[in-house]
Rosetta silent file (secondary structure, phi, psi, omega in degrees, C-alpha in Angstrom):
SEQUENCE: MHVVAGVLVDAAGRILLAQRPPGKHLAGMWEFPGGKLDDGEAPFKALRRELAEELGIELLDAEPAIRIPWQYGERAMLLDTWRVSRWRGEPASLEGQALAWHLPVDADPETLAPADRPILAAWRLPRRYAITPASVTPSEKDVWRRSLAAAIEGGERLLQLRFPQWPVEEVRALAADLLPLARKAGAGLLLNGDIEGARQLGIGVHLPAAQLRELGQRPLPLSQWVGTSCHDEQELTLASALGADFATLSPVTPTTSHPDAKPLGWSRFAELAEAASLPVYALGGIRPEDIDKAIAANGQGIAGIRGFLPSSVALRAMI
SCORE:     score description
SCORE:     0.000 S_00000001
   1 L     0.000  122.503  176.579    6.170  210.879  -65.299 S_00000001
   2 E   -95.868  118.278 -176.476    4.957  212.045  -61.916 S_00000001
   3 E  -120.396  133.853  176.901    3.850  215.663  -61.813 S_00000001
   4 E  -105.316  145.186  175.961    2.575  217.618  -58.864 S_00000001
   5 E  -132.433  142.511 -179.452    0.169  220.560  -59.243 S_00000001
   6 E  -110.938  134.928  174.306   -1.032  222.998  -56.658 S_00000001
   7 E  -100.934   94.964 -179.848   -4.492  224.484  -56.580 S_00000001
   8 E   -76.435  124.251  177.356   -3.911  227.795  -54.737 S_00000001
   9 E  -118.455  119.260  179.619   -7.250  229.069  -53.208 S_00000001
  10 L   -84.907  178.539  179.330   -7.392  232.576  -52.014 S_00000001
  11 L   -59.501  -23.843  179.747   -9.676  234.179  -49.348 S_00000001
  12 L   -88.606   -2.423 -178.680  -12.238  234.973  -52.051 S_00000001
  13 L    86.461    7.412  177.809  -12.361  231.315  -53.217 S_00000001
  14 L   -75.618  152.430  173.679  -10.416  232.094  -56.461 S_00000001
  15 E  -112.397  153.364 -178.470   -7.983  229.647  -57.911 S_00000001
  16 E   -98.437  124.734  169.910   -4.609  230.473  -59.565 S_00000001
  17 E  -117.104  148.823  178.353   -3.863  229.461  -63.173 S_00000001
  18 E  -121.043  138.907 -178.995   -0.603  229.808  -65.098 S_00000001
  19 E   -94.048  132.330 -178.887   -0.269  229.989  -68.878 S_00000001
  20 L   -70.514  130.622 -173.531    2.300  227.761  -70.498 S_00000001
  21 L   -73.387  161.637  174.409    4.970  229.894  -72.188 S_00000001
  22 L   -54.467  147.110 -179.806    5.952  229.808  -75.919 S_00000001
  23 L    90.013  -18.570  178.393    8.163  226.866  -76.876 S_00000001
  24 L   -94.561  154.733  172.851    6.727  224.475  -74.417 S_00000001
  25 L   -50.715  131.322 -177.343    4.379  221.529  -74.979 S_00000001
  26 L    59.631   42.913 -179.868    0.749  222.916  -75.116 S_00000001
  27 L   -59.218  138.230 -177.763    2.077  226.448  -75.244 S_00000001
  28 L    88.471  -15.112  176.247   -0.614  229.133  -74.563 S_00000001
  29 L   -86.009  158.364 -175.212   -2.847  226.824  -72.620 S_00000001
  30 E  -101.138  150.519 -174.197   -3.537  227.348  -68.942 S_00000001
  31 E  -151.488  168.627  169.332   -2.710  224.972  -66.130 S_00000001
  32 L   -82.820  134.511 -175.073   -2.369  224.691  -62.360 S_00000001
  33 L   -57.767  146.309  179.636    1.102  225.626  -61.299 S_00000001
  34 E   153.473 -160.263 -174.041    3.624  222.808  -60.470 S_00000001
  35 E   176.922 -177.530 -178.324    6.110  220.472  -62.117 S_00000001
  36 E   -71.029  145.337  171.538    7.919  217.138  -62.203 S_00000001
  37 L   -74.566  139.424  166.766    9.225  215.294  -59.198 S_00000001
  38 L   -74.136  158.084 -176.941   12.950  214.786  -58.926 S_00000001
  39 L   -58.030  131.152  176.315   14.071  211.159  -58.484 S_00000001
  40 L    78.434    2.035 -174.762   13.228  209.972  -55.012 S_00000001
  41 L   -80.209  138.773  178.098   11.391  213.267  -54.137 S_00000001
  42 L   -79.865  146.072 -175.172    8.268  213.172  -52.039 S_00000001
  43 H   -52.922  -47.712 -178.943    5.167  214.928  -53.659 S_00000001
  44 H   -58.760  -45.191  179.896    4.789  217.555  -50.875 S_00000001
  45 H   -61.599  -40.540  179.270    8.475  218.392  -51.064 S_00000001
  46 H   -69.832  -38.552  176.408    8.370  218.678  -54.863 S_00000001
  47 H   -63.256  -44.168  178.363    5.291  220.921  -54.729 S_00000001
  48 H   -56.299  -48.795 -178.053    7.035  223.248  -52.179 S_00000001
  49 H   -60.036  -52.345 -175.685   10.078  223.386  -54.443 S_00000001
  50 H   -60.433  -39.368  178.765    8.099  223.994  -57.662 S_00000001
  51 H   -70.841  -28.562  177.869    5.946  226.753  -56.181 S_00000001
  52 H   -71.094  -45.030  179.839    9.001  228.522  -54.869 S_00000001
  53 H   -63.711  -41.394 -176.463   10.735  228.274  -58.258 S_00000001
  54 H   -82.613  -39.798 -169.241    7.701  229.175  -60.300 S_00000001
  55 H  -117.117  -15.634  179.308    5.785  231.639  -58.097 S_00000001
  56 L    75.021   26.768  177.497    8.335  232.738  -55.534 S_00000001
  57 L  -114.297  160.542  175.886    6.082  231.636  -52.555 S_00000001
  58 E  -103.496  118.111  175.897    6.725  229.488  -49.567 S_00000001
  59 E   -67.422  122.486 -178.470    4.331  226.574  -49.164 S_00000001
  60 E  -106.228  -37.548 -178.066    3.031  226.281  -45.622 S_00000001
  61 E  -153.968  136.263  177.656    0.140  223.845  -45.847 S_00000001
  62 E  -157.398  153.687 -178.616   -1.467  221.661  -48.539 S_00000001
  63 E  -133.568  145.196 -175.550   -3.531  218.532  -48.676 S_00000001
  64 E   -56.807  137.234  174.430   -3.836  215.768  -51.367 S_00000001
  65 E  -121.952 -137.090 -173.847   -6.795  216.282  -53.792 S_00000001
  66 E   -76.952  152.226  178.825   -7.590  214.452  -57.019 S_00000001
  67 E  -114.626  125.126 -177.936   -4.915  212.367  -58.873 S_00000001
  68 E  -115.678  104.241  172.030   -5.277  212.297  -62.723 S_00000001
  69 E   -72.966  133.142 -172.127   -3.491  209.637  -64.745 S_00000001
  70 E  -142.715  151.752  177.598   -3.206  211.099  -68.276 S_00000001
  71 E  -124.973  115.081  170.788   -1.747  210.191  -71.679 S_00000001
  72 E  -100.726   94.079 -171.382   -0.385  212.791  -74.058 S_00000001
  73 L    62.083 -123.567 -179.888    0.335  210.669  -77.157 S_00000001
  74 L   -86.791   -0.054 -175.407    3.012  208.211  -76.032 S_00000001
  75 E   -97.459  113.402 -178.000    3.786  210.258  -72.884 S_00000001
  76 E  -101.852  145.674 -177.232    2.083  208.950  -69.797 S_00000001
  77 E  -149.442  160.804  171.455    1.976  211.021  -66.620 S_00000001
  78 E  -118.116  116.370  177.456    0.324  211.132  -63.241 S_00000001
  79 E   -90.478  100.522 -173.002   -0.978  214.568  -62.296 S_00000001
  80 E   -97.554  108.655 -169.070   -0.902  214.582  -58.531 S_00000001
  81 E  -104.132  139.847 -178.028   -2.993  217.542  -57.345 S_00000001
  82 E  -124.631  139.693  173.059   -2.858  219.274  -54.047 S_00000001
  83 E   -85.066  120.102 -173.433   -5.121  221.919  -52.463 S_00000001
  84 E  -105.715  111.791 -174.132   -2.943  224.711  -51.273 S_00000001
  85 E  -107.303  -22.189  179.497   -4.649  226.754  -48.509 S_00000001
  86 E  -139.500  136.692  176.191   -1.655  228.558  -46.840 S_00000001
  87 E  -154.055  162.424 -179.547    1.533  230.085  -48.269 S_00000001
  88 E  -112.740  135.142  178.205    3.811  232.893  -47.478 S_00000001
  89 L   104.150  164.795  179.329    4.474  235.616  -50.139 S_00000001
  90 L  -103.853  125.935  178.784    2.556  236.968  -53.129 S_00000001
  91 L   -56.962  136.659 -178.092    2.524  234.664  -56.278 S_00000001
  92 L  -142.523  155.963  179.749    4.552  236.276  -59.045 S_00000001
  93 L   -83.890  108.609 -178.177    5.628  235.115  -62.487 S_00000001
  94 L  -102.297   -8.714 -176.386    9.265  233.968  -62.182 S_00000001
  95 L  -127.203   29.667  174.358    9.407  231.927  -65.367 S_00000001
  96 L    74.530    8.219 -178.329    7.739  234.343  -67.873 S_00000001
  97 L   -91.193  141.035  176.190    4.301  232.783  -67.587 S_00000001
  98 L   -68.492  144.761  177.018    1.009  234.804  -67.366 S_00000001
  99 E  -122.740  148.355  177.771   -0.869  234.296  -64.082 S_00000001
 100 E  -153.111  137.375  173.157   -4.655  234.768  -63.436 S_00000001
 101 E   -92.172  131.229  178.482   -6.984  234.400  -60.545 S_00000001
 102 E  -139.605  141.787  163.033  -10.479  232.991  -61.312 S_00000001
 103 L   -66.148  140.801 -175.831  -13.466  231.846  -59.420 S_00000001
 104 H   -52.810  -35.120 -179.276  -13.854  228.119  -60.502 S_00000001
 105 H   -68.122  -25.733 -177.276  -17.192  228.833  -62.144 S_00000001
 106 H   -91.289  -13.624 -178.773  -15.622  231.574  -64.238 S_00000001
 107 L   -73.761  141.797 -175.088  -12.553  229.651  -65.498 S_00000001
 108 L   -94.995  106.804  179.990  -12.951  228.529  -69.125 S_00000001
 109 H   -57.063  -26.790  176.764  -12.129  224.792  -69.470 S_00000001
 110 H   -56.289  -31.654 -174.934  -11.543  225.322  -73.195 S_00000001
 111 H   -90.304   -5.968  178.012   -8.382  227.227  -72.386 S_00000001
 112 E   -85.750  152.793  168.976   -6.951  224.577  -70.037 S_00000001
 113 L   -62.382  139.618 -173.204   -4.541  221.841  -70.902 S_00000001
 114 H   -49.012  -41.911 -176.136   -6.623  218.639  -71.325 S_00000001
 115 H   -67.737  -27.498  179.541   -5.121  216.974  -68.184 S_00000001
 116 H   -82.199  -13.952 -179.934   -6.091  220.037  -66.022 S_00000001
 117 H   -60.507  -45.438 -178.895   -9.700  219.987  -67.129 S_00000001
 118 H   -66.851  -23.918  173.174  -10.743  217.192  -64.707 S_00000001
 119 H   -66.773  -44.050  173.425   -9.087  219.133  -61.856 S_00000001
 120 H   -60.336  -41.576  177.653  -11.248  222.139  -62.642 S_00000001
 121 H   -65.952  -32.421  177.705  -14.302  219.916  -62.879 S_00000001
 122 H   -63.357  -42.717 -177.164  -13.484  218.502  -59.456 S_00000001
 123 H   -67.735  -36.125  177.574  -13.367  221.963  -58.035 S_00000001
 124 H   -81.088  -28.972 -176.979  -16.669  222.943  -59.551 S_00000001
 125 L   -69.383  145.734  170.237  -18.602  219.791  -58.804 S_00000001
 126 L   -79.235  174.912 -177.432  -20.410  219.475  -55.522 S_00000001
 127 L   -85.992  -13.279 -177.626  -19.981  216.541  -53.091 S_00000001
 128 E  -125.038  140.821  179.789  -23.547  215.362  -53.622 S_00000001
 129 E  -127.917  109.185 -171.076  -25.350  214.275  -56.783 S_00000001
 130 E   -93.483  136.748 -175.201  -29.071  213.898  -56.484 S_00000001
 131 E  -127.042  134.729  177.917  -30.958  211.530  -58.907 S_00000001
 132 L   -75.638  147.170  175.252  -34.752  211.277  -59.325 S_00000001
 133 L   -68.980  149.887 -176.592  -36.322  207.800  -58.925 S_00000001
 134 L   -76.485  -18.617 -175.912  -37.275  205.854  -62.095 S_00000001
 135 L   -82.046   -5.867 -178.820  -40.619  204.953  -60.647 S_00000001
 136 L   -64.596  130.942 -175.553  -42.096  208.389  -60.845 S_00000001
 137 L  -103.308  159.327 -174.649  -45.116  208.590  -63.133 S_00000001
 138 H   -57.891  -26.285  178.421  -46.217  211.596  -65.268 S_00000001
 139 H   -65.410  -14.838 -176.928  -49.186  212.081  -62.938 S_00000001
 140 H   -96.936   10.193 -174.709  -46.763  213.079  -60.151 S_00000001
 141 H   -50.686  -53.345 -177.080  -45.244  215.942  -62.272 S_00000001
 142 H   -60.563  -38.486 -176.382  -46.510  218.753  -60.098 S_00000001
 143 H   -67.005  -40.716 -174.490  -45.438  217.063  -56.888 S_00000001
 144 H   -81.418  -20.758  168.503  -41.893  216.425  -58.301 S_00000001
 145 H   -61.656  -45.162 -177.721  -41.623  220.054  -59.561 S_00000001
 146 H   -63.051  -44.407 -176.379  -42.106  221.090  -55.967 S_00000001
 147 H   -60.960  -48.672 -175.093  -39.693  218.378  -54.692 S_00000001
 148 H   -69.101  -34.195  173.630  -36.900  219.366  -57.073 S_00000001
 149 H   -69.725  -39.859  175.385  -37.371  223.141  -56.383 S_00000001
 150 H   -58.840  -40.422  178.440  -37.335  222.414  -52.653 S_00000001
 151 H   -63.984  -43.464 -179.284  -34.055  220.423  -53.171 S_00000001
 152 H   -64.427  -48.783  179.348  -32.445  223.297  -55.095 S_00000001
 153 H   -62.846  -28.052  179.273  -33.605  225.829  -52.440 S_00000001
 154 L   -87.065    0.043  169.487  -32.285  223.497  -49.790 S_00000001
 155 L   116.532   -3.739  175.810  -28.755  223.438  -51.226 S_00000001
 156 L   -66.843  133.033 -174.244  -28.596  220.618  -53.803 S_00000001
 157 L  -115.796    2.424 -178.798  -26.252  221.745  -56.570 S_00000001
 158 E  -151.339  116.331 -175.733  -26.241  218.877  -59.035 S_00000001
 159 E  -134.007  133.541  177.613  -29.471  217.048  -60.090 S_00000001
 160 E  -104.492  127.422  176.470  -30.206  214.369  -62.667 S_00000001
 161 E   -98.098  103.406 -176.939  -33.809  214.351  -64.025 S_00000001
 162 L  -120.231   96.704 -178.145  -34.390  210.642  -64.760 S_00000001
 163 L  -125.526   73.920 -171.833  -38.031  210.042  -65.620 S_00000001
 164 L   -63.216  -23.964  179.396  -38.115  206.998  -67.941 S_00000001
 165 L   -83.348   -4.533 -178.845  -41.991  206.739  -67.710 S_00000001
 166 L   -95.017  149.901  166.625  -42.510  210.310  -68.940 S_00000001
 167 L   -58.432  147.990 -177.511  -42.671  211.543  -72.528 S_00000001
 168 H   -63.525  -31.558 -178.835  -39.443  213.269  -73.328 S_00000001
 169 H   -65.722  -34.525 -179.746  -41.230  216.580  -73.982 S_00000001
 170 H   -74.775  -27.615  172.813  -42.536  216.631  -70.482 S_00000001
 171 H   -68.178  -45.596  178.596  -39.122  216.007  -68.988 S_00000001
 172 H   -58.226  -45.590 -176.080  -37.777  218.849  -71.070 S_00000001
 173 H   -62.128  -41.099 -177.931  -40.686  221.101  -70.001 S_00000001
 174 H   -66.605  -41.224  177.938  -39.985  220.363  -66.312 S_00000001
 175 H   -65.355  -36.142  178.544  -36.266  221.131  -66.743 S_00000001
 176 H   -71.652  -31.765  174.392  -37.035  224.399  -68.525 S_00000001
 177 H   -62.937  -40.505 -177.104  -39.423  225.271  -65.603 S_00000001
 178 H   -76.638  -20.240 -160.583  -36.715  224.567  -63.062 S_00000001
 179 H   -63.956  -45.483 -179.861  -33.910  226.241  -65.054 S_00000001
 180 H   -58.766  -38.621 -178.705  -34.305  229.925  -63.755 S_00000001
 181 H   -71.956  -37.722 -179.982  -34.233  228.774  -60.163 S_00000001
 182 H   -68.983  -40.721  177.249  -31.289  226.424  -60.788 S_00000001
 183 H   -65.197  -36.059 -179.688  -29.301  229.206  -62.485 S_00000001
 184 H   -66.215  -35.518  179.270  -30.017  231.610  -59.771 S_00000001
 185 H   -90.275   -4.957  179.165  -28.754  229.138  -57.171 S_00000001
 186 L    78.900   29.218 -178.371  -25.784  227.972  -59.188 S_00000001
 187 L  -101.589  149.456 -179.524  -27.177  224.421  -59.522 S_00000001
 188 E   -98.539  134.605  168.594  -26.560  222.094  -62.430 S_00000001
 189 E  -110.365  144.874  177.933  -29.414  220.140  -64.092 S_00000001
 190 E  -133.526  132.647  174.862  -28.788  217.094  -66.203 S_00000001
 191 E   -89.912  140.890  179.631  -31.217  215.173  -68.398 S_00000001
 192 E   -79.804  105.302  173.225  -30.836  211.354  -68.440 S_00000001
 193 L    75.713   -8.249 -174.270  -29.667  210.334  -71.883 S_00000001
 194 L   -93.753   81.483 -176.804  -31.430  213.152  -73.774 S_00000001
 195 H   -60.661  -42.097 -174.515  -28.533  214.869  -75.619 S_00000001
 196 H   -68.816  -41.127  177.694  -30.806  216.865  -77.952 S_00000001
 197 H   -62.876  -41.014  174.826  -32.888  218.193  -75.035 S_00000001
 198 H   -61.412  -42.220  175.414  -29.745  219.199  -73.206 S_00000001
 199 H   -59.200  -46.516 -175.115  -28.464  221.044  -76.295 S_00000001
 200 H   -62.541  -37.842 -172.954  -31.741  222.912  -76.590 S_00000001
 201 H   -94.361  -16.092 -177.754  -31.858  223.951  -73.024 S_00000001
 202 L    73.822   34.981  179.315  -28.110  224.581  -72.478 S_00000001
 203 L  -121.298 -167.457 -171.551  -27.941  222.179  -69.585 S_00000001
 204 E   -90.835  168.428  176.681  -26.131  218.892  -68.868 S_00000001
 205 E  -136.410  146.046  173.400  -26.723  215.308  -69.876 S_00000001
 206 E  -117.193  124.026 -174.332  -26.032  212.095  -68.008 S_00000001
 207 E   -92.756  124.005  172.636  -25.269  209.141  -70.244 S_00000001
 208 L   -66.508  157.330 -175.358  -26.273  205.622  -69.318 S_00000001
 209 H   -49.275  -47.084 -175.886  -23.472  202.991  -69.794 S_00000001
 210 H   -61.080  -39.564 -179.650  -25.028  201.600  -73.035 S_00000001
 211 H   -70.465  -39.424 -178.994  -25.196  205.195  -74.563 S_00000001
 212 H   -61.521  -38.189 -176.045  -21.600  205.829  -73.441 S_00000001
 213 H   -70.701  -25.481 -173.601  -20.337  202.765  -75.319 S_00000001
 214 H   -87.304  -23.678 -176.272  -22.111  204.012  -78.543 S_00000001
 215 L   -84.153  144.141  179.796  -20.671  207.542  -78.709 S_00000001
 216 L  -101.087  -12.822 -175.673  -17.460  208.426  -80.411 S_00000001
 217 L  -154.091  161.547  176.850  -17.032  211.990  -79.084 S_00000001
 218 L   -58.179  129.633 -171.927  -18.255  214.311  -76.386 S_00000001
 219 L   -86.011   -9.664 -179.084  -21.832  215.217  -77.148 S_00000001
 220 L  -132.478  161.578  176.400  -21.923  218.682  -75.559 S_00000001
 221 L   -67.347  166.302  178.816  -19.541  221.679  -75.344 S_00000001
 222 L   -63.590  -18.671  177.682  -17.337  221.960  -72.242 S_00000001
 223 L   -71.902  -14.599  178.192  -19.725  224.609  -70.881 S_00000001
 224 L  -119.123  132.103 -174.468  -22.350  221.938  -70.246 S_00000001
 225 L   -59.127  140.311  169.285  -21.925  219.003  -67.875 S_00000001
 226 E  -122.510  112.399  175.167  -21.505  215.460  -69.288 S_00000001
 227 E  -111.461  159.710 -177.058  -21.857  212.712  -66.656 S_00000001
 228 E  -135.653  153.521  169.020  -21.729  208.999  -67.252 S_00000001
 229 E  -102.074  126.307 -178.905  -22.801  205.814  -65.550 S_00000001
 230 E  -132.133  153.525 -175.949  -20.013  203.377  -65.080 S_00000001
 231 L  -131.891   -5.262 -179.605  -19.690  200.032  -63.407 S_00000001
 232 L  -157.130  178.171 -175.483  -16.124  198.880  -64.106 S_00000001
 233 H   -63.003  -41.562 -176.895  -12.617  200.051  -65.149 S_00000001
 234 H   -61.601  -43.039 -179.124  -13.392  199.721  -68.882 S_00000001
 235 H   -69.926  -34.486  179.281  -16.418  202.057  -68.732 S_00000001
 236 H   -68.167  -32.557  177.584  -14.402  204.582  -66.635 S_00000001
 237 H   -70.186  -40.148  178.213  -11.727  204.540  -69.395 S_00000001
 238 H   -64.958  -37.650 -176.621  -14.447  205.099  -72.088 S_00000001
 239 H   -66.947  -44.756 -178.902  -15.871  208.001  -70.032 S_00000001
 240 H   -65.004  -42.437 -178.778  -12.442  209.656  -69.806 S_00000001
 241 H   -66.489  -30.937 -178.024  -11.776  209.075  -73.562 S_00000001
 242 H   -75.685  -21.860 -177.088  -15.126  210.635  -74.422 S_00000001
 243 L    92.269   22.769  174.589  -14.173  213.784  -72.395 S_00000001
 244 L   -58.586  153.882  174.774  -16.891  213.313  -69.744 S_00000001
 245 L   -77.424  -42.897 -174.633  -16.783  215.627  -66.736 S_00000001
 246 E  -156.249  168.199  179.391  -17.552  213.031  -64.179 S_00000001
 247 E  -134.363  155.765  164.154  -18.807  209.518  -63.685 S_00000001
 248 E  -104.789  145.109  175.516  -20.946  207.586  -61.163 S_00000001
 249 E  -124.747  128.522 -170.243  -19.574  204.206  -60.292 S_00000001
 250 L  -152.778  166.989  -12.287  -21.941  201.544  -59.006 S_00000001
 251 L   -85.233  135.433  179.766  -23.063  199.605  -57.187 S_00000001
 252 L   -73.829  -49.605  178.602  -20.772  200.257  -54.220 S_00000001
 253 L  -125.535  167.678  179.799  -22.923  198.413  -51.697 S_00000001
 254 L   -53.008  140.014 -176.744  -26.013  196.175  -52.031 S_00000001
 255 L  -135.458  141.886  178.449  -28.988  198.009  -53.430 S_00000001
 256 L   -69.934  -22.093 -178.256  -32.657  197.205  -53.627 S_00000001
 257 L   -79.007  -20.885  176.556  -33.034  198.630  -57.113 S_00000001
 258 L  -135.308   68.752 -173.505  -30.471  196.155  -58.507 S_00000001
 259 L   -66.238  -21.917 -177.218  -30.492  193.212  -56.123 S_00000001
 260 L   -87.317  -11.651 -175.846  -28.716  190.866  -58.581 S_00000001
 261 L   -75.975  130.515  175.912  -25.788  193.246  -59.160 S_00000001
 262 L   -76.846  120.785 -179.130  -22.610  192.300  -57.315 S_00000001
 263 L   -66.399  145.859 -179.572  -21.459  195.290  -55.181 S_00000001
 264 L   -71.627  -41.225 -170.824  -17.942  196.590  -55.723 S_00000001
 265 L    90.717  151.942 -179.742  -17.266  197.273  -52.062 S_00000001
 266 H   -66.476  -33.151  176.873  -15.479  200.382  -50.770 S_00000001
 267 H   -65.842  -42.440  176.519  -12.040  198.953  -51.339 S_00000001
 268 H   -70.847  -35.681  174.959  -12.570  198.226  -54.998 S_00000001
 269 H   -57.168  -45.750 -173.306  -14.360  201.570  -55.468 S_00000001
 270 H   -64.224  -38.182  176.907  -11.263  203.349  -54.032 S_00000001
 271 H   -64.260  -48.500 -175.832   -8.963  201.504  -56.410 S_00000001
 272 H   -67.867  -42.332 -176.644  -11.045  202.286  -59.495 S_00000001
 273 H   -64.570  -42.940 -175.355  -11.703  205.984  -58.505 S_00000001
 274 H   -65.729  -30.845  179.195   -8.007  206.565  -57.905 S_00000001
 275 H   -85.472  -10.294  178.280   -7.074  205.143  -61.337 S_00000001
 276 L   -72.933  148.010  179.675   -9.726  207.094  -63.097 S_00000001
 277 L   -95.713   24.254  177.751   -9.012  210.216  -65.096 S_00000001
 278 L  -159.362  165.701 -173.981  -12.055  212.116  -63.978 S_00000001
 279 L   -68.041  148.344 -173.812  -14.011  212.802  -60.802 S_00000001
 280 E  -133.311  128.938  174.890  -16.054  209.718  -59.672 S_00000001
 281 E   -96.729  142.227  174.552  -19.258  209.631  -57.423 S_00000001
 282 E   -82.257  129.112 -175.346  -20.034  206.631  -55.330 S_00000001
 283 L  -136.710  154.192  176.863  -23.477  205.244  -56.217 S_00000001
 284 L    94.365  103.062 -179.361  -25.620  202.212  -55.232 S_00000001
 285 L    71.639   14.451 -176.241  -26.819  201.611  -51.692 S_00000001
 286 L   -87.943  134.106  175.452  -25.310  204.961  -50.729 S_00000001
 287 L  -107.220  159.388 -177.044  -26.633  207.094  -47.831 S_00000001
 288 H   -63.463  -29.067  177.700  -25.999  210.754  -47.288 S_00000001
 289 H   -71.926   -5.137  174.103  -23.903  209.937  -44.156 S_00000001
 290 H   -77.760    0.054 -170.824  -21.494  208.034  -46.510 S_00000001
 291 H   -59.392  -40.879 -179.231  -20.008  211.219  -47.875 S_00000001
 292 H   -69.717  -34.910  176.225  -16.808  211.137  -45.783 S_00000001
 293 H   -61.794  -42.240 -178.582  -16.323  207.435  -46.664 S_00000001
 294 H   -69.701  -43.703  178.556  -16.580  208.234  -50.289 S_00000001
 295 H   -64.384  -40.694  175.455  -14.181  211.160  -50.210 S_00000001
 296 H   -62.406  -24.402  179.530  -11.697  209.017  -48.194 S_00000001
 297 L   -99.302   28.733  174.399  -11.995  206.371  -50.909 S_00000001
 298 L    70.663   18.218 -179.352  -10.826  208.835  -53.616 S_00000001
 299 L   -88.182  158.611  168.378  -14.337  209.713  -54.661 S_00000001
 300 L   -71.303  -30.506 -174.954  -15.691  213.157  -55.610 S_00000001
 301 E   165.542 -149.314 -177.625  -18.633  212.477  -53.373 S_00000001
 302 E  -125.897  150.958  175.021  -21.881  210.567  -53.288 S_00000001
 303 E  -130.145  150.471 -179.922  -24.815  210.124  -55.607 S_00000001
 304 E   179.599 -178.068  179.082  -28.215  208.617  -54.824 S_00000001
 305 L  -112.374  -64.489  179.479  -31.914  208.795  -54.713 S_00000001
 306 L   -66.110  127.775  179.846  -33.230  207.967  -51.263 S_00000001
 307 L    90.341  -11.818 -177.680  -32.256  210.607  -48.760 S_00000001
 308 L  -100.925  -30.390 -176.690  -31.056  213.066  -51.396 S_00000001
 309 L  -129.631  144.556  176.159  -34.474  214.406  -52.599 S_00000001
 310 L   -61.071  132.990 -176.648  -37.782  214.823  -50.780 S_00000001
 311 L   -71.449  163.391  176.449  -39.996  211.820  -51.493 S_00000001
 312 H   -65.754  -38.946 -179.587  -43.366  212.162  -53.145 S_00000001
 313 H   -61.305  -47.879 -176.738  -45.030  210.803  -50.056 S_00000001
 314 H   -68.609  -33.683  179.508  -43.286  213.275  -47.756 S_00000001
 315 H   -68.623  -34.898  179.173  -43.953  216.166  -50.178 S_00000001
 316 H   -69.933  -30.790  173.971  -47.649  215.419  -50.311 S_00000001
 317 H   -64.396  -28.295 -176.684  -47.775  215.420  -46.512 S_00000001
 318 H   -80.924  -23.960 -171.737  -46.272  218.929  -46.593 S_00000001
 319 L   -80.645    0.000    0.000  -48.861  220.222  -49.035 S_00000001
């Protein structure tokens, strides 16, 4: 079943949600407005028809966004999402559904239909995901505290703290130290693999692929980010089944950190990202200037180490 959904974004950056009325599947849950395509109908035409019937508006301009394959029991569907930036008229409830405008950060994913949660995640997530290098030693803690603070102040909005050489308590202490600055800036912090630390601090966790395969359910509430490392279609399917908010998919291109890993290439990345049921970041040999290429290949954006965070050497030179 092919379904189109429109994410209406107003001048204040708010998005419009509609509540499913009584008697319908998932009654009471909220969703992005839209509906099923008629036989032979093009997605844009279907979206224009559905928004006119449901909200009484005339669609003027929209562009494709994320596509979410989803399974409700035996019912398979493709949720084809479009960003709606221009329309004529004031959205009104023509089918008895409640309507509400929310800033993406204020919308509660718990109240959304499950297939609509990845859409909200995609709207909340930034285009860049910065990851700390694994080579950092505990002796560089003060330098990297400055580096991460500088990254947050410079506009990074999603950062993974991956320090495998550090005692777990020191990683948690660094995250706690950065947390007030991150919250003030609206940035998300994720600990690598440390679910308990993420629970205690109220922040996110990024699950390595081995940990993803071991878990049977989402380890944190929907209010805290859960990211996963994926390398193939099977792991992306596991990430979606777990209820993860996003995944990294790697390696896209050759990388010095994993020279023996066969790169996916941009064509295969695009296929896997389009078929995934959650936002996917391109990782592995990725440079900041690859962001447009990743988005064109159905990605949420790019993830990486080099070029994403100030290096220890560069930071020492600044001090």
